[in-house]
C-alpha atoms as a printed R data frame, in Angstrom:
    type eleno elety resid chain resno       x       y       z
1   ATOM     1    CA   MET     A     1   6.129 -18.565 -22.831
2   ATOM     2    CA   THR     A     2   8.364 -15.622 -21.461
3   ATOM     3    CA   LYS     A     3   8.099 -12.335 -23.722
4   ATOM     4    CA   ILE     A     4  11.128  -9.894 -23.314
5   ATOM     5    CA   LEU     A     5  10.833  -6.490 -25.202
6   ATOM     6    CA   ILE     A     6  14.237  -5.248 -26.122
7   ATOM     7    CA   VAL     A     7  14.414  -1.514 -27.132
8   ATOM     8    CA   ASP     A     8  17.416  -0.229 -28.883
9   ATOM     9    CA   ASP     A     9  18.114   1.979 -31.911
10  ATOM    10    CA   ASN     A    10  20.837  -0.069 -32.789
11  ATOM    11    CA   PRO     A    11  19.892  -3.174 -34.693
12  ATOM    12    CA   VAL     A    12  23.331  -4.800 -33.742
13  ATOM    13    CA   ASP     A    13  22.951  -4.344 -29.955
14  ATOM    14    CA   ARG     A    14  19.281  -5.494 -30.128
15  ATOM    15    CA   THR     A    15  20.629  -8.772 -31.970
16  ATOM    16    CA   LEU     A    16  23.521  -9.364 -29.402
17  ATOM    17    CA   ALA     A    17  21.128  -8.940 -26.376
18  ATOM    18    CA   GLY     A    18  18.715 -11.001 -27.917
19  ATOM    19    CA   ARG     A    19  21.206 -14.047 -28.781
20  ATOM    20    CA   LEU     A    20  22.458 -13.803 -25.123
21  ATOM    21    CA   LEU     A    21  19.214 -14.339 -23.669
22  ATOM    22    CA   GLN     A    22  18.429 -17.228 -26.170
23  ATOM    23    CA   LYS     A    23  21.153 -19.398 -25.023
24  ATOM    24    CA   TYR     A    24  19.588 -19.880 -21.892
25  ATOM    25    CA   ASP     A    25  17.418 -23.272 -21.981
26  ATOM    26    CA   GLY     A    26  15.593 -22.899 -18.622
27  ATOM    27    CA   TRP     A    27  12.720 -20.352 -19.514
28  ATOM    28    CA   GLY     A    28  10.174 -23.162 -18.555
29  ATOM    29    CA   ASP     A    29  11.221 -22.678 -14.971
30  ATOM    30    CA   LEU     A    30   9.681 -19.063 -15.084
31  ATOM    31    CA   SER     A    31   6.533 -19.777 -17.387
32  ATOM    32    CA   ALA     A    32   4.835 -22.536 -19.170
33  ATOM    33    CA   GLY     A    33   5.732 -23.595 -22.740
34  ATOM    34    CA   ASN     A    34   9.593 -23.407 -22.024
35  ATOM    35    CA   THR     A    35   9.900 -20.853 -24.705
36  ATOM    36    CA   LEU     A    36  11.238 -17.222 -24.921
37  ATOM    37    CA   HIS     A    37   9.703 -14.880 -27.285
38  ATOM    38    CA   LEU     A    38  11.685 -11.547 -28.143
39  ATOM    39    CA   LEU     A    39   9.862  -8.457 -29.259
40  ATOM    40    CA   SER     A    40  11.904  -5.584 -30.424
41  ATOM    41    CA   ALA     A    41  11.577  -1.641 -30.682
42  ATOM    42    CA   ASN     A    42  13.810   1.268 -32.043
43  ATOM    43    CA   ASP     A    43  12.867   3.788 -29.520
44  ATOM    44    CA   GLY     A    44  10.774   4.465 -26.444
45  ATOM    45    CA   VAL     A    45   7.962   5.550 -28.500
46  ATOM    46    CA   GLU     A    46   7.396   2.439 -30.440
47  ATOM    47    CA   ALA     A    47   8.222   0.315 -27.321
48  ATOM    48    CA   THR     A    48   5.293   1.880 -25.477
49  ATOM    49    CA   THR     A    49   2.984   0.775 -28.334
50  ATOM    50    CA   VAL     A    50   4.439  -2.700 -28.442
51  ATOM    51    CA   ALA     A    51   4.112  -3.077 -24.588
52  ATOM    52    CA   GLU     A    52   0.553  -1.879 -24.420
53  ATOM    53    CA   ARG     A    53  -0.217  -4.351 -27.145
54  ATOM    54    CA   ASP     A    54   1.820  -7.297 -26.284
55  ATOM    55    CA   LYS     A    55   2.251  -7.269 -22.527
56  ATOM    56    CA   PRO     A    56   6.072  -8.296 -22.210
57  ATOM    57    CA   ASP     A    57   7.232  -9.797 -18.800
58  ATOM    58    CA   LEU     A    58  10.310  -7.347 -19.100
59  ATOM    59    CA   ILE     A    59  11.354  -4.509 -21.138
60  ATOM    60    CA   LEU     A    60  15.201  -4.235 -21.687
61  ATOM    61    CA   THR     A    61  15.971  -0.753 -22.990
62  ATOM    62    CA   ASP     A    62  19.085   1.119 -24.206
63  ATOM    63    CA   LEU     A    63  19.127   4.536 -22.421
64  ATOM    64    CA   HIS     A    64  20.323   6.830 -25.365
65  ATOM    65    CA   MET     A    65  17.713   6.676 -27.989
66  ATOM    66    CA   PRO     A    66  15.811   9.235 -30.458
67  ATOM    67    CA   ASN     A    67  12.270  10.446 -29.837
68  ATOM    68    CA   ARG     A    68  12.103   8.724 -26.395
69  ATOM    69    CA   ASP     A    69  15.084   7.782 -24.567
70  ATOM    70    CA   GLY     A    70  15.205   4.845 -21.768
71  ATOM    71    CA   LEU     A    71  14.734   7.460 -18.792
72  ATOM    72    CA   GLU     A    72  11.519   8.606 -20.654
73  ATOM    73    CA   LEU     A    73  10.329   5.179 -21.469
74  ATOM    74    CA   VAL     A    74  10.611   4.190 -17.981
75  ATOM    75    CA   GLU     A    75   8.621   6.902 -16.510
76  ATOM    76    CA   GLU     A    76   6.114   6.199 -19.388
77  ATOM    77    CA   ILE     A    77   5.542   2.670 -18.312
78  ATOM    78    CA   ARG     A    78   5.181   3.813 -14.947
79  ATOM    79    CA   LEU     A    79   2.350   6.443 -15.627
80  ATOM    80    CA   LYS     A    80   0.300   4.122 -17.688
81  ATOM    81    CA   HIS     A    81   0.422   1.668 -14.660
82  ATOM    82    CA   LEU     A    82   1.541  -1.172 -17.086
83  ATOM    83    CA   GLY     A    83   3.343  -2.816 -14.421
84  ATOM    84    CA   ILE     A    84   6.167  -4.214 -16.389
85  ATOM    85    CA   PRO     A    85   9.748  -4.287 -14.863
86  ATOM    86    CA   VAL     A    86  12.600  -2.530 -17.056
87  ATOM    87    CA   VAL     A    87  15.881  -3.271 -17.056
88  ATOM    88    CA   LEU     A    88  18.408  -0.631 -18.463
89  ATOM    89    CA   MET     A    89  21.555  -1.032 -20.756
90  ATOM    90    CA   THR     A    90  24.174   1.344 -19.991
91  ATOM    91    CA   ALA     A    91  26.964   2.799 -21.856
92  ATOM    92    CA   HIS     A    92  29.864   4.679 -20.422
93  ATOM    93    CA   GLY     A    93  28.855   8.174 -19.393
94  ATOM    94    CA   SER     A    94  25.152   7.181 -19.027
95  ATOM    95    CA   GLU     A    95  25.165   6.666 -15.019
96  ATOM    96    CA   GLU     A    96  23.823   9.925 -13.998
97  ATOM    97    CA   ILE     A    97  20.617   9.052 -16.196
98  ATOM    98    CA   ALA     A    98  20.622   5.430 -15.422
99  ATOM    99    CA   LEU     A    99  20.580   6.640 -11.585
100 ATOM   100    CA   GLN     A   100  17.348   8.960 -12.397
101 ATOM   101    CA   ALA     A   101  15.792   6.010 -14.122
102 ATOM   102    CA   LEU     A   102  16.315   3.642 -11.168
103 ATOM   103    CA   LYS     A   103  14.800   6.420  -9.072
104 ATOM   104    CA   VAL     A   104  11.711   6.555 -11.065
105 ATOM   105    CA   GLY     A   105  11.047   3.172 -11.412
106 ATOM   106    CA   ALA     A   106  13.694   1.128 -13.435
107 ATOM   107    CA   SER     A   107  14.211  -2.391 -11.670
108 ATOM   108    CA   SER     A   108  17.720  -2.948 -12.501
109 ATOM   109    CA   TYR     A   109  20.774  -1.928 -15.098
110 ATOM   110    CA   VAL     A   110  23.572  -3.940 -16.958
111 ATOM   111    CA   PRO     A   111  26.553  -1.804 -18.432
112 ATOM   112    CA   LYS     A   112  26.918  -2.736 -21.929
113 ATOM   113    CA   LYS     A   113  30.408  -3.759 -21.685
114 ATOM   114    CA   LEU     A   114  29.195  -6.429 -19.078
115 ATOM   115    CA   LEU     A   115  26.216  -7.677 -21.222
116 ATOM   116    CA   ALA     A   116  28.058 -11.563 -21.876
117 ATOM   117    CA   GLN     A   117  28.607 -11.856 -18.310
118 ATOM   118    CA   ASP     A   118  25.880 -10.107 -16.509
119 ATOM   119    CA   LEU     A   119  22.459  -9.704 -18.618
120 ATOM   120    CA   LEU     A   120  21.195 -13.235 -18.235
121 ATOM   121    CA   ASP     A   121  21.591 -13.264 -14.263
122 ATOM   122    CA   THR     A   122  20.079  -9.549 -13.937
123 ATOM   123    CA   VAL     A   123  17.181 -10.331 -16.374
124 ATOM   124    CA   LEU     A   124  16.575 -13.838 -14.502
125 ATOM   125    CA   SER     A   125  16.491 -12.186 -11.227
126 ATOM   126    CA   VAL     A   126  14.028  -9.473 -12.067
127 ATOM   127    CA   LEU     A   127  11.927 -11.829 -13.609
128 ATOM   128    CA   GLU     A   128  11.662 -14.333 -10.776
129 ATOM   129    CA   THR     A   129  11.071 -11.447  -8.448
130 ATOM   130    CA   ALA     A   130   8.477  -9.944 -10.727
131 ATOM   131    CA   HIS     A   131   6.564 -13.346 -11.004
132 ATOM   132    CA   ALA     A   132   6.662 -14.033  -7.167
133 ATOM   133    CA   SER     A   133   4.787 -10.543  -6.644
134 ATOM   134    CA   ARG     A   134   2.201 -11.572  -9.433
135 ATOM   135    CA   SER     A   135   1.686 -14.670  -7.839
136 ATOM   136    CA   HIS     A   136   1.367 -13.126  -4.514
137 ATOM   137    CA   ALA     A   137  -1.342 -10.689  -5.935
138 ATOM   138    CA   ARG     A   138  -3.210 -13.832  -7.543
139 ATOM   139    CA   LEU     A   139  -3.242 -15.470  -4.170
140 ATOM   140    CA   LEU     A   140  -4.692 -12.461  -2.557
141 ATOM   141    CA   ASP     A   141  -7.420 -12.441  -4.911
142 ATOM   142    CA   CYS     A   142  -8.683 -15.854  -3.570
143 ATOM   143    CA   LEU     A   143  -8.513 -14.685  -0.050
144 ATOM   144    CA   THR     A   144 -11.884 -14.624   1.455
145 ATOM   145    CA   VAL     A   145 -11.722 -13.761   4.995
146 ATOM   146    CA   SER     A   146  -8.952 -11.847   6.878
147 ATOM   147    CA   GLU     A   147  -8.984 -11.315  10.655
148 ATOM   148    CA   SER     A   148  -6.186  -9.108  12.563
149 ATOM   149    CA   HIS     A   149  -5.516  -8.656  16.176
150 ATOM   150    CA   PHE     A   150  -3.598  -5.661  17.222
151 ATOM   151    CA   VAL     A   151  -2.525  -4.846  21.013
152 ATOM   152    CA   LEU     A   152  -1.393  -1.152  21.234
153 ATOM   153    CA   GLU     A   153   0.049   0.760  23.746
154 ATOM   154    CA   ASN     A   154  -1.009   4.662  24.302
155 ATOM   155    CA   ASP     A   155   0.688   5.981  21.676
156 ATOM   156    CA   SER     A   156  -1.309   7.987  18.800
157 ATOM   157    CA   ALA     A   157   1.653   7.774  16.626
158 ATOM   158    CA   LEU     A   158   0.431   3.924  15.924
159 ATOM   159    CA   ILE     A   159  -2.846   5.030  14.612
160 ATOM   160    CA   PRO     A   160  -1.999   5.957  10.999
161 ATOM   161    CA   PRO     A   161  -0.417   2.805  10.237
162 ATOM   162    CA   LEU     A   162  -2.592   0.839  11.731
163 ATOM   163    CA   VAL     A   163  -5.727   2.260   9.968
164 ATOM   164    CA   GLY     A   164  -3.771   2.149   6.786
165 ATOM   165    CA   TYR     A   165  -3.128  -1.495   7.122
166 ATOM   166    CA   LEU     A   166  -7.007  -1.904   7.960
167 ATOM   167    CA   LYS     A   167  -7.807   0.015   4.870
168 ATOM   168    CA   ASP     A   168  -5.768  -2.188   2.725
169 ATOM   169    CA   SER     A   169  -7.341  -5.139   4.177
170 ATOM   170    CA   ARG     A   170 -10.848  -3.977   3.596
171 ATOM   171    CA   PHE     A   171 -10.025  -2.927   0.036
172 ATOM   172    CA   ARG     A   172  -8.496  -6.378  -0.615
173 ATOM   173    CA   ILE     A   173 -11.446  -8.385   0.605
174 ATOM   174    CA   CYS     A   174 -14.568  -6.200   0.171
175 ATOM   175    CA   GLY     A   175 -13.607  -3.829  -2.540
176 ATOM   176    CA   ALA     A   176 -14.272  -0.048  -2.105
177 ATOM   177    CA   ASP     A   177 -13.654   3.282  -3.869
178 ATOM   178    CA   GLU     A   178 -11.153   5.533  -2.643
179 ATOM   179    CA   THR     A   179 -13.716   7.788  -1.005
180 ATOM   180    CA   GLY     A   180 -15.247   4.927   0.884
181 ATOM   181    CA   LEU     A   181 -11.855   3.623   2.315
182 ATOM   182    CA   VAL     A   182 -11.480   7.247   3.583
183 ATOM   183    CA   ARG     A   183 -14.197   7.470   5.368
184 ATOM   184    CA   VAL     A   184 -13.887   4.196   7.049
185 ATOM   185    CA   THR     A   185 -10.269   5.199   7.970
186 ATOM   186    CA   LEU     A   186 -11.433   8.473   9.499
187 ATOM   187    CA   ALA     A   187 -14.134   6.658  11.656
188 ATOM   188    CA   LEU     A   188 -11.442   4.019  12.750
189 ATOM   189    CA   ARG     A   189  -8.882   6.713  13.531
190 ATOM   190    CA   GLU     A   190 -11.416   8.486  16.011
191 ATOM   191    CA   ALA     A   191 -12.296   5.172  17.619
192 ATOM   192    CA   VAL     A   192  -8.978   4.026  18.278
193 ATOM   193    CA   LEU     A   193  -7.787   7.815  19.376
194 ATOM   194    CA   ASN     A   194 -10.993   7.813  21.910
195 ATOM   195    CA   ALA     A   195  -9.951   4.268  23.147
196 ATOM   196    CA   MET     A   196  -6.711   5.648  24.000
197 ATOM   197    CA   HIS     A   197  -7.317   9.225  25.349
198 ATOM   198    CA   HIS     A   198 -10.697   8.999  27.156
199 ATOM   199    CA   GLY     A   199 -10.464   5.324  27.729
200 ATOM   200    CA   ASN     A   200  -7.098   4.234  28.944
201 ATOM   201    CA   LEU     A   201  -5.883   7.809  29.812
202 ATOM   202    CA   GLU     A   202  -9.188   8.993  31.350
203 ATOM   203    CA   LEU     A   203  -8.934  12.626  29.561
204 ATOM   204    CA   SER     A   204 -11.769  14.704  29.645
205 ATOM   205    CA   SER     A   205 -13.276  16.111  26.424
206 ATOM   206    CA   ASP     A   206 -13.951  19.373  28.282
207 ATOM   207    CA   LEU     A   207 -10.314  19.870  28.956
208 ATOM   208    CA   ARG     A   208  -9.626  19.692  25.244
209 ATOM   209    CA   GLN     A   209 -12.520  21.929  24.227
210 ATOM   210    CA   ASP     A   210 -10.988  24.669  26.697
211 ATOM   211    CA   ASN     A   211  -7.352  23.876  26.324
212 ATOM   212    CA   GLU     A   212  -5.933  21.847  23.567
213 ATOM   213    CA   SER     A   213  -2.323  22.363  24.780
214 ATOM   214    CA   ALA     A   214  -3.129  21.349  28.477
215 ATOM   215    CA   TYR     A   215  -4.999  18.241  26.971
216 ATOM   216    CA   HIS     A   216  -1.897  17.067  24.781
217 ATOM   217    CA   LYS     A   217   0.200  17.843  27.852
218 ATOM   218    CA   LEU     A   218  -1.741  15.536  30.197
219 ATOM   219    CA   ALA     A   219  -1.844  12.788  27.542
220 ATOM   220    CA   GLY     A   220   1.814  12.812  27.577
221 ATOM   221    CA   GLU     A   221   2.117  12.832  31.278
222 ATOM   222    CA   ARG     A   222  -0.525   9.977  31.989
223 ATOM   223    CA   ALA     A   223   0.989   7.939  28.981
224 ATOM   224    CA   ALA     A   224   4.183   7.210  31.012
225 ATOM   225    CA   LYS     A   225   2.511   6.938  34.595
226 ATOM   226    CA   LYS     A   226   1.005   3.837  36.222
227 ATOM   227    CA   PRO     A   227  -1.943   2.807  36.047
228 ATOM   228    CA   TYR     A   228  -2.333   4.385  32.682
229 ATOM   229    CA   CYS     A   229   1.032   3.041  31.032
230 ATOM   230    CA   ASP     A   230   0.253  -0.137  31.710
231 ATOM   231    CA   ARG     A   231  -3.061  -0.225  29.936
232 ATOM   232    CA   ARG     A   232  -3.607  -1.407  26.095
233 ATOM   233    CA   VAL     A   233  -6.145  -0.860  23.465
234 ATOM   234    CA   SER     A   234  -7.267  -3.977  21.516
235 ATOM   235    CA   VAL     A   235  -8.211  -3.946  17.732
236 ATOM   236    CA   LEU     A   236  -9.744  -6.878  16.404
237 ATOM   237    CA   ALA     A   237 -10.595  -6.516  12.633
238 ATOM   238    CA   ARG     A   238 -12.502  -9.065  10.459
239 ATOM   239    CA   ASP     A   239 -12.969  -8.426   6.966
240 ATOM   240    CA   THR     A   240 -15.368 -10.755   4.434
241 ATOM   241    CA   PRO     A   241 -16.761 -10.005   1.083
242 ATOM   242    CA   GLU     A   242 -20.042  -8.825   2.880
243 ATOM   243    CA   GLY     A   243 -18.275  -6.266   5.071
244 ATOM   244    CA   SER     A   244 -15.800  -5.516   7.916
245 ATOM   245    CA   THR     A   245 -16.090  -5.582  11.658
246 ATOM   246    CA   TYR     A   246 -13.792  -3.894  14.088
247 ATOM   247    CA   VAL     A   247 -13.967  -4.279  17.646
248 ATOM   248    CA   ILE     A   248 -12.135  -1.660  19.741
249 ATOM   249    CA   HIS     A   249 -11.601  -2.462  23.438
250 ATOM   250    CA   ASP     A   250  -9.709  -0.309  26.114
251 ATOM   251    CA   GLU     A   251  -8.538  -1.324  29.658
252 ATOM   252    CA   GLY     A   252 -10.037   1.880  31.267
253 ATOM   253    CA   PRO     A   253 -12.861   2.404  33.884
254 ATOM   254    CA   GLY     A   254 -15.401   2.859  31.061
255 ATOM   255    CA   PHE     A   255 -18.477   4.869  30.820
256 ATOM   256    CA   ASP     A   256 -22.355   4.848  30.646
257 ATOM   257    CA   PRO     A   257 -23.050   4.605  26.831
258 ATOM   258    CA   ARG     A   258 -26.408   5.946  27.658
259 ATOM   259    CA   CYS     A   259 -24.894   9.556  28.664
260 ATOM   260    CA   LEU     A   260 -23.085  10.008  25.297
261 ATOM   261    CA   PRO     A   261 -24.163  13.420  23.662
262 ATOM   262    CA   ASP     A   262 -26.249  13.317  20.517
263 ATOM   263    CA   PRO     A   263 -23.659  14.007  17.858
264 ATOM   264    CA   LEU     A   264 -26.509  15.167  15.634
265 ATOM   265    CA   ASP     A   265 -27.551  17.870  18.103
266 ATOM   266    CA   PRO     A   266 -26.667  21.345  16.508
267 ATOM   267    CA   ASP     A   267 -25.249  22.066  19.692
268 ATOM   268    CA   ASN     A   268 -22.881  19.234  19.906
269 ATOM   269    CA   MET     A   269 -21.614  19.424  16.321
270 ATOM   270    CA   ASP     A   270 -19.249  22.210  17.046
271 ATOM   271    CA   LYS     A   271 -17.396  20.408  20.014
272 ATOM   272    CA   VAL     A   272 -14.269  18.353  19.348
273 ATOM   273    CA   SER     A   273 -16.051  15.195  20.963
274 ATOM   274    CA   GLY     A   274 -19.127  15.680  18.900
275 ATOM   275    CA   ARG     A   275 -17.232  15.817  15.528
276 ATOM   276    CA   GLY     A   276 -15.663  12.421  16.411
277 ATOM   277    CA   LEU     A   277 -18.505  10.740  17.346
278 ATOM   278    CA   LEU     A   278 -20.491  12.155  14.277
279 ATOM   279    CA   LEU     A   279 -17.943  10.669  12.015
280 ATOM   280    CA   ILE     A   280 -18.071   7.307  13.458
281 ATOM   281    CA   ARG     A   281 -21.706   7.088  13.408
282 ATOM   282    CA   THR     A   282 -21.975   8.759   9.919
283 ATOM   283    CA   PHE     A   283 -19.364   6.520   7.988
284 ATOM   284    CA   MET     A   284 -20.250   3.309   9.824
285 ATOM   285    CA   ASP     A   285 -23.355   1.184   9.375
286 ATOM   286    CA   GLU     A   286 -23.694   0.016  12.819
287 ATOM   287    CA   VAL     A   287 -22.056   1.260  16.176
288 ATOM   288    CA   ARG     A   288 -22.420  -0.668  19.396
289 ATOM   289    CA   HIS     A   289 -20.868  -0.020  22.682
290 ATOM   290    CA   ASN     A   290 -20.792  -2.443  25.528
291 ATOM   291    CA   ALA     A   291 -22.456  -2.320  28.813
292 ATOM   292    CA   LYS     A   292 -19.247  -1.057  30.445
293 ATOM   293    CA   GLY     A   293 -18.521   1.547  27.672
294 ATOM   294    CA   ASN     A   294 -14.947   0.300  27.040
295 ATOM   295    CA   GLU     A   295 -15.425  -1.707  23.999
296 ATOM   296    CA   ILE     A   296 -16.998  -0.409  20.584
297 ATOM   297    CA   THR     A   297 -17.865  -2.521  17.786
298 ATOM   298    CA   LEU     A   298 -18.045  -0.764  14.303
299 ATOM   299    CA   VAL     A   299 -19.575  -2.529  11.192
300 ATOM   300    CA   LYS     A   300 -19.147  -1.364   7.911
301 ATOM   301    CA   LYS     A   301 -21.011  -3.383   4.995
302 ATOM   302    CA   ALA     A   302 -19.433  -3.955   1.628
303 ATOM   303    CA   GLU     A   303 -20.281  -1.366  -0.897
């Protein structure tokens, strides 16, 4: 059954919109039962109540109504995270309000003078898109293992979108609260940045400690010069319901992991390199380096 809520303070306009939708006989292509169930409301306040109670598949609303107009209804639906697409019915002179409604979350609109020609096509296109999105979300709920492999050039601008992607992947598979996800994201950022700067570009933490601007200037110069510019950072991520594993590998000469400073030593906590390593070891459950020192493995168990 497909449920559509029609919102208009004019009962004649509600009836007209409903009859136009009832002429279509293919509702079974969108949902089981091959039926259309119409709901109605006189204004935005009543519509919000009906939407929360009956969970319609789509809301078709007039813009100009008492108590709560169409624009306010769109904002309320989004504020309450109901996830119901809203299609506007616009009259002449309401174009500016309709544009505002589209900006804050409405899915589409139909001018009232074109209801007979355009209403059904507009409603069907929005419903088909919404159903596809829900099916995609349902499919992701069945995903039990996710693996990703990225090969990055030495550009730190790639790190925010990378860790954002890895954060979303972990949330889909493992689940976590926002604070936990942010902590994982910060540890990953530090590890990938270390691979780029200290691994591939062979930049010294001492230089950054003494002269931040000189450090970043040298990073830019080496990123454009051989052999540094040819080196890449590999990031392999694997998420399961039990947790996440990240393997970050650079193509630099490596180092002796046994020489790493202890980040928990008070003398190291105020150092730039000490803070990064402290975040990594604190936020991850396991941290391992390979013997060459150009690969780090991070493990974070599911919360």
